[in-house]
N, CA and C atoms of all chains as a GROMACS GRO file, in nm:
protein
  606
    1MET      N    1   2.078  -1.334   9.568
    1MET     CA    2   2.043  -1.437   9.665
    1MET      C    3   2.164  -1.523   9.696
    2SER      N    4   2.181  -1.561   9.818
    2SER     CA    5   2.288  -1.653   9.849
    2SER      C    6   2.241  -1.794   9.817
    3GLY      N    7   2.332  -1.880   9.790
    3GLY     CA    8   2.291  -2.013   9.747
    3GLY      C    9   2.303  -2.116   9.856
    4GLY      N   10   2.231  -2.223   9.842
    4GLY     CA   11   2.248  -2.339   9.927
    4GLY      C   12   2.307  -2.447   9.842
    5PRO      N   13   2.318  -2.567   9.894
    5PRO     CA   14   2.368  -2.673   9.810
    5PRO      C   15   2.272  -2.699   9.695
    6ARG      N   16   2.326  -2.730   9.582
    6ARG     CA   17   2.241  -2.760   9.466
    6ARG      C   18   2.182  -2.899   9.482
    7GLY      N   19   2.064  -2.917   9.431
    7GLY     CA   20   2.001  -3.048   9.437
    7GLY      C   21   2.070  -3.143   9.340
    8ALA      N   22   2.035  -3.270   9.354
    8ALA     CA   23   2.090  -3.366   9.260
    8ALA      C   24   2.039  -3.334   9.120
    9ALA      N   25   2.115  -3.371   9.020
    9ALA     CA   26   2.072  -3.345   8.883
    9ALA      C   27   1.935  -3.408   8.861
   10LEU      N   28   1.849  -3.335   8.793
   10LEU     CA   29   1.713  -3.381   8.775
   10LEU      C   30   1.702  -3.462   8.647
   11ASP      N   31   1.652  -3.582   8.660
   11ASP     CA   32   1.627  -3.662   8.541
   11ASP      C   33   1.502  -3.609   8.474
   12PRO      N   34   1.507  -3.587   8.343
   12PRO     CA   35   1.387  -3.536   8.278
   12PRO      C   36   1.272  -3.636   8.282
   13ASP      N   37   1.156  -3.585   8.309
   13ASP     CA   38   1.036  -3.668   8.308
   13ASP      C   39   0.968  -3.645   8.172
   14PRO      N   40   0.943  -3.750   8.096
   14PRO     CA   41   0.893  -3.729   7.959
   14PRO      C   42   0.762  -3.652   7.952
   15VAL      N   43   0.674  -3.672   8.049
   15VAL     CA   44   0.545  -3.600   8.043
   15VAL      C   45   0.567  -3.452   8.073
   16THR      N   46   0.649  -3.424   8.176
   16THR     CA   47   0.676  -3.284   8.208
   16THR      C   48   0.745  -3.215   8.091
   17GLU      N   49   0.831  -3.289   8.020
   17GLU     CA   50   0.899  -3.231   7.904
   17GLU      C   51   0.798  -3.185   7.800
   18VAL      N   52   0.690  -3.260   7.783
   18VAL     CA   53   0.586  -3.220   7.686
   18VAL      C   54   0.519  -3.091   7.733
   19TYR      N   55   0.489  -3.084   7.863
   19TYR     CA   56   0.426  -2.963   7.918
   19TYR      C   57   0.518  -2.842   7.902
   20LYS      N   58   0.648  -2.865   7.910
   20LYS     CA   59   0.743  -2.752   7.903
   20LYS      C   60   0.739  -2.682   7.767
   21ARG      N   61   0.692  -2.753   7.664
   21ARG     CA   62   0.683  -2.690   7.532
   21ARG      C   63   0.585  -2.574   7.533
   22ASP      N   64   0.488  -2.578   7.624
   22ASP     CA   65   0.385  -2.474   7.627
   22ASP      C   66   0.421  -2.358   7.721
   23VAL      N   67   0.535  -2.365   7.786
   23VAL     CA   68   0.573  -2.257   7.878
   23VAL      C   69   0.623  -2.138   7.794
   24ASP      N   70   0.569  -2.020   7.823
   24ASP     CA   71   0.613  -1.899   7.753
   24ASP      C   72   0.744  -1.851   7.817
   25ARG      N   73   0.852  -1.886   7.754
   25ARG     CA   74   0.983  -1.855   7.813
   25ARG      C   75   1.019  -1.708   7.801
   26THR      N   76   0.953  -1.635   7.712
   26THR     CA   77   0.982  -1.491   7.704
   26THR      C   78   0.944  -1.424   7.836
   27LEU      N   79   0.834  -1.471   7.897
   27LEU     CA   80   0.791  -1.412   8.025
   27LEU      C   81   0.890  -1.447   8.136
   28LEU      N   82   0.940  -1.570   8.132
   28LEU     CA   83   1.038  -1.612   8.234
   28LEU      C   84   1.166  -1.531   8.220
   29ARG      N   85   1.210  -1.514   8.095
   29ARG     CA   86   1.336  -1.439   8.074
   29ARG      C   87   1.320  -1.295   8.122
   30GLU      N   88   1.204  -1.239   8.095
   30GLU     CA   89   1.177  -1.102   8.141
   30GLU      C   90   1.183  -1.096   8.293
   31ASN      N   91   1.124  -1.193   8.357
   31ASN     CA   92   1.120  -1.196   8.504
   31ASN      C   93   1.259  -1.216   8.563
   32LEU      N   94   1.341  -1.294   8.496
   32LEU     CA   95   1.476  -1.321   8.547
   32LEU      C   96   1.562  -1.195   8.547
   33ARG      N   97   1.521  -1.096   8.469
   33ARG     CA   98   1.598  -0.970   8.468
   33ARG      C   99   1.566  -0.885   8.591
   34LEU      N  100   1.459  -0.919   8.660
   34LEU     CA  101   1.418  -0.841   8.778
   34LEU      C  102   1.486  -0.896   8.904
   35THR      N  103   1.489  -0.813   9.006
   35THR     CA  104   1.536  -0.859   9.136
   35THR      C  105   1.421  -0.933   9.206
   36PRO      N  106   1.451  -1.017   9.307
   36PRO     CA  107   1.341  -1.084   9.379
   36PRO      C  108   1.234  -0.987   9.432
   37PRO      N  109   1.271  -0.873   9.494
   37PRO     CA  110   1.163  -0.783   9.539
   37PRO      C  111   1.080  -0.728   9.422
   38GLN      N  112   1.144  -0.704   9.308
   38GLN     CA  113   1.069  -0.655   9.192
   38GLN      C  114   0.972  -0.763   9.140
   39ARG      N  115   1.014  -0.887   9.148
   39ARG     CA  116   0.926  -0.996   9.103
   39ARG      C  117   0.802  -1.005   9.192
   40ILE      N  118   0.823  -0.992   9.323
   40ILE     CA  119   0.710  -0.997   9.415
   40ILE      C  120   0.618  -0.877   9.393
   41GLU      N  121   0.678  -0.761   9.373
   41GLU     CA  122   0.597  -0.641   9.349
   41GLU      C  123   0.514  -0.657   9.222
   42LYS      N  124   0.573  -0.720   9.121
   42LYS     CA  125   0.501  -0.743   8.995
   42LYS      C  126   0.379  -0.834   9.018
   43VAL      N  127   0.398  -0.940   9.097
   43VAL     CA  128   0.286  -1.030   9.128
   43VAL      C  129   0.179  -0.954   9.206
   44MET      N  130   0.222  -0.875   9.305
   44MET     CA  131   0.126  -0.802   9.387
   44MET      C  132   0.051  -0.698   9.305
   45SER      N  133   0.121  -0.633   9.214
   45SER     CA  134   0.057  -0.535   9.128
   45SER      C  135  -0.048  -0.603   9.040
   46PHE      N  136  -0.014  -0.720   8.989
   46PHE     CA  137  -0.109  -0.797   8.908
   46PHE      C  138  -0.232  -0.834   8.990
   47MET      N  139  -0.208  -0.880   9.113
   47MET     CA  140  -0.321  -0.919   9.198
   47MET      C  141  -0.410  -0.798   9.231
   48ARG      N  142  -0.346  -0.682   9.253
   48ARG     CA  143  -0.425  -0.560   9.280
   48ARG      C  144  -0.512  -0.526   9.159
   49SER      N  145  -0.456  -0.542   9.040
   49SER     CA  146  -0.532  -0.512   8.919
   49SER      C  147  -0.652  -0.604   8.906
   50ILE      N  148  -0.630  -0.733   8.935
   50ILE     CA  149  -0.739  -0.830   8.928
   50ILE      C  150  -0.848  -0.791   9.027
   51GLU      N  151  -0.807  -0.752   9.147
   51GLU     CA  152  -0.904  -0.715   9.249
   51GLU      C  153  -0.984  -0.592   9.205
   52GLN      N  154  -0.917  -0.496   9.140
   52GLN     CA  155  -0.988  -0.377   9.091
   52GLN      C  156  -1.090  -0.416   8.984
   53LEU      N  157  -1.052  -0.510   8.899
   53LEU     CA  158  -1.145  -0.555   8.794
   53LEU      C  159  -1.265  -0.625   8.857
   54ARG      N  160  -1.239  -0.708   8.959
   54ARG     CA  161  -1.349  -0.776   9.027
   54ARG      C  162  -1.443  -0.675   9.091
   55GLU      N  163  -1.383  -0.575   9.155
   55GLU     CA  164  -1.462  -0.473   9.222
   55GLU      C  165  -1.547  -0.396   9.121
   56ALA      N  166  -1.487  -0.364   9.007
   56ALA     CA  167  -1.562  -0.294   8.901
   56ALA      C  168  -1.678  -0.380   8.851
   57ALA      N  169  -1.653  -0.510   8.838
   57ALA     CA  170  -1.759  -0.601   8.791
   57ALA      C  171  -1.871  -0.610   8.894
   58ARG      N  172  -1.832  -0.611   9.024
   58ARG     CA  173  -1.933  -0.617   9.131
   58ARG      C  174  -2.022  -0.492   9.129
   59ARG      N  175  -1.955  -0.376   9.108
   59ARG     CA  176  -2.031  -0.250   9.108
   59ARG      C  177  -2.129  -0.246   8.992
   60LYS      N  178  -2.092  -0.305   8.882
   60LYS     CA  179  -2.174  -0.300   8.761
   60LYS      C  180  -2.299  -0.387   8.774
   61ARG      N  181  -2.289  -0.492   8.857
   61ARG     CA  182  -2.404  -0.584   8.872
   61ARG      C  183  -2.522  -0.517   8.942
   62MET      N  184   0.520  -2.179  10.046
   62MET     CA  185   0.659  -2.196  10.006
   62MET      C  186   0.671  -2.217   9.857
   63ILE      N  187   0.589  -2.309   9.806
   63ILE     CA  188   0.601  -2.340   9.665
   63ILE      C  189   0.566  -2.218   9.581
   64GLY      N  190   0.448  -2.161   9.606
   64GLY     CA  191   0.400  -2.054   9.518
   64GLY      C  192   0.480  -1.926   9.529
   65VAL      N  193   0.489  -1.872   9.648
   65VAL     CA  194   0.558  -1.744   9.663
   65VAL      C  195   0.708  -1.760   9.639
   66ALA      N  196   0.765  -1.870   9.685
   66ALA     CA  197   0.908  -1.893   9.659
   66ALA      C  198   0.932  -1.902   9.508
   67ALA      N  199   0.840  -1.968   9.438
   67ALA     CA  200   0.853  -1.978   9.293
   67ALA      C  201   0.849  -1.838   9.231
   68ASN      N  202   0.760  -1.753   9.279
   68ASN     CA  203   0.754  -1.615   9.229
   68ASN      C  204   0.885  -1.541   9.255
   69ILE      N  205   0.941  -1.562   9.371
   69ILE     CA  206   1.067  -1.494   9.405
   69ILE      C  207   1.178  -1.539   9.309
   70HIS      N  208   1.172  -1.664   9.269
   70HIS     CA  209   1.273  -1.713   9.175
   70HIS      C  210   1.244  -1.671   9.032
   71GLY      N  211   1.122  -1.621   9.006
   71GLY     CA  212   1.093  -1.572   8.871
   71GLY      C  213   0.975  -1.639   8.804
   72ALA      N  214   0.909  -1.735   8.871
   72ALA     CA  215   0.792  -1.799   8.811
   72ALA      C  216   0.676  -1.700   8.806
   73LEU      N  217   0.583  -1.726   8.716
   73LEU     CA  218   0.475  -1.630   8.692
   73LEU      C  219   0.343  -1.670   8.754
   74ARG      N  220   0.326  -1.796   8.783
   74ARG     CA  221   0.197  -1.841   8.835
   74ARG      C  222   0.173  -1.778   8.972
   75THR      N  223   0.053  -1.729   8.992
   75THR     CA  224   0.025  -1.661   9.118
   75THR      C  225  -0.043  -1.758   9.215
   76THR      N  226  -0.033  -1.725   9.339
   76THR     CA  227  -0.093  -1.807   9.444
   76THR      C  228  -0.161  -1.715   9.544
   77LEU      N  229  -0.261  -1.766   9.611
   77LEU     CA  230  -0.334  -1.681   9.704
   77LEU      C  231  -0.299  -1.711   9.848
   78ASP      N  232  -0.208  -1.804   9.869
   78ASP     CA  233  -0.167  -1.828  10.007
   78ASP      C  234  -0.014  -1.833  10.012
   79ILE      N  235   0.036  -1.834  10.132
   79ILE     CA  236   0.181  -1.843  10.149
   79ILE      C  237   0.211  -1.960  10.241
   80ASP      N  238   0.308  -2.039  10.202
   80ASP     CA  239   0.349  -2.153  10.285
   80ASP      C  240   0.474  -2.113  10.363
   81VAL      N  241   0.468  -2.134  10.492
   81VAL     CA  242   0.582  -2.100  10.578
   81VAL      C  243   0.625  -2.226  10.653
   82VAL      N  244   0.750  -2.264  10.636
   82VAL     CA  245   0.804  -2.377  10.713
   82VAL      C  246   0.865  -2.319  10.840
   83TYR      N  247   0.823  -2.371  10.954
   83TYR     CA  248   0.871  -2.313  11.080
   83TYR      C  249   0.948  -2.416  11.161
   84GLY      N  250   1.044  -2.367  11.236
   84GLY     CA  251   1.120  -2.453  11.326
   84GLY      C  252   1.036  -2.487  11.448
   85ARG      N  253   1.054  -2.608  11.500
   85ARG     CA  254   0.968  -2.656  11.609
   85ARG      C  255   1.031  -2.641  11.748
   86SER      N  256   1.132  -2.559  11.759
   86SER     CA  257   1.187  -2.542  11.894
   86SER      C  258   1.086  -2.464  11.978
   87PRO      N  259   1.082  -2.490  12.109
   87PRO     CA  260   0.985  -2.418  12.194
   87PRO      C  261   0.997  -2.267  12.181
   88ALA      N  262   1.120  -2.216  12.172
   88ALA     CA  263   1.136  -2.071  12.163
   88ALA      C  264   1.078  -2.018  12.033
   89ASN      N  265   1.097  -2.093  11.925
   89ASN     CA  266   1.044  -2.045  11.797
   89ASN      C  267   0.892  -2.055  11.792
   90ILE      N  268   0.839  -2.160  11.853
   90ILE     CA  269   0.693  -2.174  11.859
   90ILE      C  270   0.632  -2.057  11.937
   91GLU      N  271   0.698  -2.017  12.044
   91GLU     CA  272   0.653  -1.899  12.120
   91GLU      C  273   0.651  -1.776  12.030
   92ARG      N  274   0.759  -1.757  11.954
   92ARG     CA  275   0.770  -1.639  11.866
   92ARG      C  276   0.663  -1.642  11.758
   93LEU      N  277   0.640  -1.761  11.704
   93LEU     CA  278   0.540  -1.776  11.598
   93LEU      C  279   0.401  -1.740  11.650
   94ALA      N  280   0.368  -1.792  11.766
   94ALA     CA  281   0.235  -1.763  11.824
   94ALA      C  282   0.220  -1.613  11.850
   95ALA      N  283   0.326  -1.552  11.900
   95ALA     CA  284   0.319  -1.408  11.930
   95ALA      C  285   0.310  -1.326  11.802
   96ALA      N  286   0.380  -1.371  11.698
   96ALA     CA  287   0.383  -1.293  11.574
   96ALA      C  288   0.250  -1.300  11.499
   97LEU      N  289   0.188  -1.418  11.497
   97LEU     CA  290   0.065  -1.434  11.418
   97LEU      C  291  -0.062  -1.409  11.497
   98GLY      N  292  -0.049  -1.419  11.629
   98GLY     CA  293  -0.167  -1.404  11.715
   98GLY      C  294  -0.253  -1.283  11.685
   99PRO      N  295  -0.194  -1.165  11.665
   99PRO     CA  296  -0.276  -1.045  11.640
   99PRO      C  297  -0.356  -1.050  11.511
  100TYR      N  298  -0.326  -1.144  11.424
  100TYR     CA  299  -0.392  -1.147  11.292
  100TYR      C  300  -0.504  -1.252  11.286
  101GLN      N  301  -0.556  -1.285  11.402
  101GLN     CA  302  -0.674  -1.371  11.414
  101GLN      C  303  -0.663  -1.502  11.335
  102PRO      N  304  -0.559  -1.580  11.356
  102PRO     CA  305  -0.548  -1.706  11.284
  102PRO      C  306  -0.660  -1.802  11.322
  103TYR      N  307  -0.714  -1.869  11.221
  103TYR     CA  308  -0.822  -1.966  11.242
  103TYR      C  309  -0.807  -2.076  11.139
  104LEU      N  310  -0.857  -2.193  11.171
  104LEU     CA  311  -0.841  -2.307  11.081
  104LEU      C  312  -0.921  -2.285  10.953
  105ARG      N  313  -0.852  -2.289  10.842
  105ARG     CA  314  -0.918  -2.262  10.713
  105ARG      C  315  -1.017  -2.374  10.680
  106GLY      N  316  -1.136  -2.334  10.644
  106GLY     CA  317  -1.237  -2.432  10.604
  106GLY      C  318  -1.313  -2.494  10.720
  107ALA      N  319  -1.274  -2.462  10.841
  107ALA     CA  320  -1.343  -2.518  10.958
  107ALA      C  321  -1.467  -2.435  10.990
  108PRO      N  322  -1.567  -2.498  11.052
  108PRO     CA  323  -1.686  -2.420  11.091
  108PRO      C  324  -1.646  -2.311  11.191
  109LEU      N  325  -1.717  -2.200  11.184
  109LEU     CA  326  -1.690  -2.091  11.278
  109LEU      C  327  -1.729  -2.134  11.419
  110GLY      N  328  -1.661  -2.078  11.516
  110GLY     CA  329  -1.700  -2.102  11.655
  110GLY      C  330  -1.629  -2.218  11.724
  111LEU      N  331  -1.536  -2.282  11.655
  111LEU     CA  332  -1.461  -2.389  11.722
  111LEU      C  333  -1.371  -2.328  11.830
  112PRO      N  334  -1.344  -2.401  11.936
  112PRO     CA  335  -1.257  -2.345  12.041
  112PRO      C  336  -1.110  -2.352  12.002
  113PHE      N  337  -1.077  -2.287  11.892
  113PHE     CA  338  -0.939  -2.290  11.842
  113PHE      C  339  -0.864  -2.168  11.892
  114THR      N  340  -0.756  -2.193  11.961
  114THR     CA  341  -0.671  -2.083  12.007
  114THR      C  342  -0.532  -2.105  11.950
  115PHE      N  343  -0.483  -2.005  11.883
  115PHE     CA  344  -0.351  -2.018  11.823
  115PHE      C  345  -0.246  -1.978  11.928
  116ASP      N  346  -0.208  -2.074  12.006
  116ASP     CA  347  -0.109  -2.046  12.110
  116ASP      C  348   0.000  -2.155  12.105
  117PRO      N  349   0.107  -2.139  12.182
  117PRO     CA  350   0.216  -2.236  12.174
  117PRO      C  351   0.171  -2.380  12.199
  118ALA      N  352   0.077  -2.400  12.292
  118ALA     CA  353   0.032  -2.537  12.321
  118ALA      C  354  -0.035  -2.599  12.198
  119THR      N  355  -0.116  -2.520  12.129
  119THR     CA  356  -0.184  -2.570  12.008
  119THR      C  357  -0.081  -2.605  11.901
  120ILE      N  358   0.016  -2.517  11.884
  120ILE     CA  359   0.118  -2.541  11.780
  120ILE      C  360   0.198  -2.667  11.815
  121GLU      N  361   0.228  -2.683  11.941
  121GLU     CA  362   0.306  -2.801  11.981
  121GLU      C  363   0.228  -2.930  11.962
  122ARG      N  364   0.096  -2.922  11.983
  122ARG     CA  365   0.014  -3.043  11.965
  122ARG      C  366  -0.003  -3.079  11.818
  123GLY      N  367   0.002  -2.979  11.730
  123GLY     CA  368  -0.015  -3.005  11.588
  123GLY      C  369   0.117  -3.004  11.514
  124LEU      N  370   0.110  -2.994  11.384
  124LEU     CA  371   0.232  -2.989  11.303
  124LEU      C  372   0.212  -2.892  11.186
  125ASN      N  373   0.121  -2.928  11.097
  125ASN     CA  374   0.092  -2.841  10.983
  125ASN      C  375  -0.046  -2.779  11.001
  126PHE      N  376  -0.057  -2.650  10.975
  126PHE     CA  377  -0.182  -2.578  10.995
  126PHE      C  378  -0.216  -2.498  10.869
  127ALA      N  379  -0.337  -2.517  10.819
  127ALA     CA  380  -0.388  -2.432  10.710
  127ALA      C  381  -0.474  -2.325  10.776
  128LEU      N  382  -0.429  -2.201  10.770
  128LEU     CA  383  -0.493  -2.094  10.847
  128LEU      C  384  -0.547  -1.984  10.758
  129THR      N  385  -0.657  -1.924  10.803
  129THR     CA  386  -0.696  -1.793  10.751
  129THR      C  387  -0.648  -1.692  10.854
  130THR      N  388  -0.607  -1.577  10.807
  130THR     CA  389  -0.570  -1.468  10.898
  130THR      C  390  -0.616  -1.337  10.834
  131THR      N  391  -0.609  -1.230  10.909
  131THR     CA  392  -0.644  -1.101  10.850
  131THR      C  393  -0.539  -1.054  10.750
  132LEU      N  394  -0.426  -1.122  10.746
  132LEU     CA  395  -0.322  -1.092  10.646
  132LEU      C  396  -0.346  -1.170  10.517
  133GLY      N  397  -0.425  -1.277  10.526
  133GLY     CA  398  -0.445  -1.366  10.412
  133GLY      C  399  -0.426  -1.510  10.458
  134ASP      N  400  -0.434  -1.600  10.363
  134ASP     CA  401  -0.423  -1.743  10.397
  134ASP      C  402  -0.276  -1.782  10.413
  135ILE      N  403  -0.249  -1.855  10.519
  135ILE     CA  404  -0.112  -1.897  10.549
  135ILE      C  405  -0.112  -2.045  10.582
  136ASP      N  406  -0.025  -2.119  10.519
  136ASP     CA  407  -0.004  -2.259  10.558
  136ASP      C  408   0.124  -2.265  10.639
  137LEU      N  409   0.111  -2.307  10.763
  137LEU     CA  410   0.228  -2.322  10.849
  137LEU      C  411   0.268  -2.468  10.848
  138LEU      N  412   0.389  -2.493  10.807
  138LEU     CA  413   0.432  -2.631  10.789
  138LEU      C  414   0.546  -2.665  10.885
  139GLY      N  415   0.519  -2.759  10.972
  139GLY     CA  416   0.625  -2.808  11.059
  139GLY      C  417   0.711  -2.909  10.984
  140GLU      N  418   0.655  -2.960  10.878
  140GLU     CA  419   0.725  -3.060  10.797
  140GLU      C  420   0.668  -3.056  10.656
  141VAL      N  421   0.753  -3.074  10.558
  141VAL     CA  422   0.711  -3.072  10.418
  141VAL      C  423   0.729  -3.210  10.359
  142ALA      N  424   0.627  -3.258  10.288
  142ALA     CA  425   0.638  -3.389  10.223
  142ALA      C  426   0.757  -3.390  10.128
  143GLY      N  427   0.845  -3.484  10.149
  143GLY     CA  428   0.963  -3.494  10.062
  143GLY      C  429   1.076  -3.401  10.100
  144GLY      N  430   1.052  -3.314  10.198
  144GLY     CA  431   1.155  -3.216  10.234
  144GLY      C  432   1.191  -3.219  10.382
  145GLY      N  433   1.101  -3.275  10.463
  145GLY     CA  434   1.129  -3.285  10.605
  145GLY      C  435   1.102  -3.157  10.680
  146PRO      N  436   1.152  -3.148  10.802
  146PRO     CA  437   1.129  -3.030  10.885
  146PRO      C  438   1.224  -2.914  10.848
  147PHE      N  439   1.205  -2.804  10.915
  147PHE     CA  440   1.281  -2.680  10.889
  147PHE      C  441   1.432  -2.705  10.882
  148ASP      N  442   1.484  -2.778  10.980
  148ASP     CA  443   1.630  -2.797  10.986
  148ASP      C  444   1.683  -2.871  10.863
  149GLN      N  445   1.602  -2.962  10.811
  149GLN     CA  446   1.648  -3.036  10.692
  149GLN      C  447   1.639  -2.951  10.566
  150LEU      N  448   1.549  -2.853  10.566
  150LEU     CA  449   1.535  -2.766  10.448
  150LEU      C  450   1.634  -2.651  10.451
  151LEU      N  451   1.681  -2.619  10.569
  151LEU     CA  452   1.768  -2.501  10.585
  151LEU      C  453   1.888  -2.500  10.489
  152PRO      N  454   1.956  -2.615  10.469
  152PRO     CA  455   2.069  -2.611  10.376
  152PRO      C  456   2.030  -2.576  10.232
  153TYR      N  457   1.901  -2.586  10.201
  153TYR     CA  458   1.852  -2.556  10.065
  153TYR      C  459   1.788  -2.418  10.058
  154ALA      N  460   1.802  -2.341  10.165
  154ALA     CA  461   1.739  -2.209  10.168
  154ALA      C  462   1.834  -2.104  10.112
  155GLU      N  463   1.775  -2.005  10.047
  155GLU     CA  464   1.851  -1.891   9.998
  155GLU      C  465   1.798  -1.767  10.068
  156SER      N  466   1.888  -1.676  10.096
  156SER     CA  467   1.851  -1.556  10.168
  156SER      C  468   1.811  -1.446  10.069
  157VAL      N  469   1.694  -1.388  10.092
  157VAL     CA  470   1.643  -1.282  10.005
  157VAL      C  471   1.599  -1.167  10.094
  158GLU      N  472   1.628  -1.045  10.051
  158GLU     CA  473   1.580  -0.931  10.128
  158GLU      C  474   1.451  -0.880  10.068
  159LEU      N  475   1.345  -0.881  10.149
  159LEU     CA  476   1.214  -0.831  10.107
  159LEU      C  477   1.165  -0.734  10.212
  160GLU      N  478   1.122  -0.616  10.169
  160GLU     CA  479   1.071  -0.516  10.264
  160GLU      C  480   1.172  -0.493  10.377
  161SER      N  481   1.298  -0.485  10.341
  161SER     CA  482   1.407  -0.460  10.437
  161SER      C  483   1.423  -0.571  10.541
  162ARG      N  484   1.369  -0.686  10.513
  162ARG     CA  485   1.386  -0.798  10.604
  162ARG      C  486   1.446  -0.917  10.530
  163ARG      N  487   1.527  -0.991  10.600
  163ARG     CA  488   1.589  -1.109  10.539
  163ARG      C  489   1.492  -1.227  10.550
  164CYS      N  490   1.463  -1.285  10.435
  164CYS     CA  491   1.374  -1.401  10.432
  164CYS      C  492   1.451  -1.519  10.376
  165LEU      N  493   1.421  -1.636  10.427
  165LEU     CA  494   1.480  -1.758  10.372
  165LEU      C  495   1.378  -1.822  10.278
  166VAL      N  496   1.425  -1.850  10.160
  166VAL     CA  497   1.338  -1.905  10.056
  166VAL      C  498   1.403  -2.032  10.004
  167VAL      N  499   1.325  -2.137   9.988
  167VAL     CA  500   1.383  -2.262   9.940
  167VAL      C  501   1.432  -2.244   9.795
  168SER      N  502   1.543  -2.306   9.763
  168SER     CA  503   1.604  -2.286   9.631
  168SER      C  504   1.515  -2.341   9.521
  169LEU      N  505   1.538  -2.293   9.401
  169LEU     CA  506   1.459  -2.338   9.286
  169LEU      C  507   1.477  -2.488   9.262
  170GLU      N  508   1.600  -2.534   9.277
  170GLU     CA  509   1.625  -2.677   9.257
  170GLU      C  510   1.547  -2.762   9.358
  171LYS      N  511   1.547  -2.714   9.483
  171LYS     CA  512   1.476  -2.790   9.587
  171LYS      C  513   1.325  -2.781   9.566
  172LEU      N  514   1.278  -2.665   9.521
  172LEU     CA  515   1.135  -2.651   9.492
  172LEU      C  516   1.091  -2.756   9.390
  173ILE      N  517   1.173  -2.772   9.287
  173ILE     CA  518   1.140  -2.870   9.183
  173ILE      C  519   1.138  -3.010   9.244
  174ALA      N  520   1.237  -3.039   9.328
  174ALA     CA  521   1.243  -3.170   9.392
  174ALA      C  522   1.119  -3.193   9.480
  175LEU      N  523   1.077  -3.089   9.553
  175LEU     CA  524   0.959  -3.101   9.639
  175LEU      C  525   0.833  -3.122   9.556
  176LYS      N  526   0.826  -3.049   9.448
  176LYS     CA  527   0.710  -3.060   9.360
  176LYS      C  528   0.703  -3.201   9.301
  177ARG      N  529   0.819  -3.251   9.264
  177ARG     CA  530   0.823  -3.388   9.211
  177ARG      C  531   0.786  -3.489   9.318
  178ALA      N  532   0.833  -3.465   9.440
  178ALA     CA  533   0.804  -3.557   9.550
  178ALA      C  534   0.655  -3.558   9.582
  179ALA      N  535   0.590  -3.442   9.562
  179ALA     CA  536   0.447  -3.434   9.589
  179ALA      C  537   0.368  -3.510   9.485
  180GLY      N  538   0.434  -3.552   9.378
  180GLY     CA  539   0.366  -3.623   9.270
  180GLY      C  540   0.352  -3.532   9.152
  181PRO      N  541   0.431  -3.554   9.047
  181PRO     CA  542   0.431  -3.461   8.934
  181PRO      C  543   0.296  -3.448   8.866
  182ALA      N  544   0.215  -3.553   8.875
  182ALA     CA  545   0.085  -3.547   8.807
  182ALA      C  546  -0.007  -3.444   8.874
  183LYS      N  547   0.027  -3.405   8.997
  183LYS     CA  548  -0.059  -3.314   9.072
  183LYS      C  549  -0.068  -3.178   9.003
  184ASP      N  550   0.042  -3.130   8.954
  184ASP     CA  551   0.041  -2.998   8.891
  184ASP      C  552   0.152  -2.990   8.788
  185ARG      N  553   0.127  -3.056   8.677
  185ARG     CA  554   0.231  -3.065   8.573
  185ARG      C  555   0.271  -2.928   8.519
  186GLU      N  556   0.172  -2.841   8.503
  186GLU     CA  557   0.202  -2.711   8.443
  186GLU      C  558   0.297  -2.631   8.532
  187ALA      N  559   0.272  -2.634   8.662
  187ALA     CA  560   0.359  -2.559   8.754
  187ALA      C  561   0.499  -2.619   8.755
  188LEU      N  562   0.506  -2.752   8.755
  188LEU     CA  563   0.637  -2.818   8.754
  188LEU      C  564   0.712  -2.786   8.626
  189ALA      N  565   0.640  -2.789   8.513
  189ALA     CA  566   0.703  -2.758   8.384
  189ALA      C  567   0.757  -2.616   8.386
  190GLU      N  568   0.682  -2.523   8.445
  190GLU     CA  569   0.729  -2.384   8.449
  190GLU      C  570   0.856  -2.372   8.534
  191LEU      N  571   0.857  -2.441   8.649
  191LEU     CA  572   0.975  -2.434   8.736
  191LEU      C  573   1.099  -2.491   8.667
  192GLU      N  574   1.080  -2.602   8.597
  192GLU     CA  575   1.195  -2.664   8.531
  192GLU      C  576   1.243  -2.577   8.414
  193ALA      N  577   1.148  -2.516   8.343
  193ALA     CA  578   1.187  -2.425   8.234
  193ALA      C  579   1.260  -2.304   8.292
  194LEU      N  580   1.213  -2.258   8.405
  194LEU     CA  581   1.277  -2.143   8.471
  194LEU      C  582   1.422  -2.176   8.508
  195LEU      N  583   1.441  -2.295   8.562
  195LEU     CA  584   1.577  -2.337   8.598
  195LEU      C  585   1.666  -2.343   8.473
  196GLU      N  586   1.612  -2.395   8.366
  196GLU     CA  587   1.690  -2.402   8.241
  196GLU      C  588   1.727  -2.262   8.193
  197GLU      N  589   1.629  -2.172   8.197
  197GLU     CA  590   1.656  -2.034   8.151
  197GLU      C  591   1.760  -1.968   8.240
  198ARG      N  592   1.749  -1.992   8.368
  198ARG     CA  593   1.845  -1.930   8.461
  198ARG      C  594   1.986  -1.983   8.435
  199GLU      N  595   1.995  -2.113   8.411
  199GLU     CA  596   2.127  -2.172   8.388
  199GLU      C  597   2.185  -2.128   8.254
  200ARG      N  598   2.096  -2.092   8.160
  200ARG     CA  599   2.144  -2.038   8.031
  200ARG      C  600   2.189  -1.894   8.046
  201GLY      N  601   2.154  -1.835   8.159
  201GLY     CA  602   2.194  -1.696   8.184
  201GLY      C  603   2.104  -1.596   8.120
  202SER      N  604   1.974  -1.629   8.109
  202SER     CA  605   1.878  -1.536   8.049
  202SER      C  606   1.869  -1.408   8.131
   0.00000   0.00000   0.00000
């Protein structure tokens, strides 16, 4: 990706810092190894799987 | 913009709509109306049967539109809270190639700033993920 100007340095917000402790960084690191199109494909694949599960649940009712 | 752009940068949270910031020049408004028109855009959440026509005059009269389309839900933003109109966001855009097309996506740093401007209490978890993502990226993960 080409870059734009970087934003001003972000001052940490103490509440957000607490929330950051619960972020699963292994998933983020894994995603950062992918290209942007691969990341989008991964999201779309996940959404397709969810839709298939919903459809299966609908059929079962 | 927030959700899909965040995914492009590596965030994991999924979103069911896409936010698009559009330029308000008459020529671009014409292009926008022509591009989305075939996908039956309609005001999201509005009662059916309103005399809504997605044409250049409608776009010029409005600014931000929350739409349903046959492609999915799209938020068209003439202006973003804390970010301004398209021209002001352009310096913070990064070029990404998706489906053989060049797309402009707001930078991760700017996304965080926009999220903060929208009020961090609104979605702390998403903001925390974006900030953690930026840290991981800067560490070179």
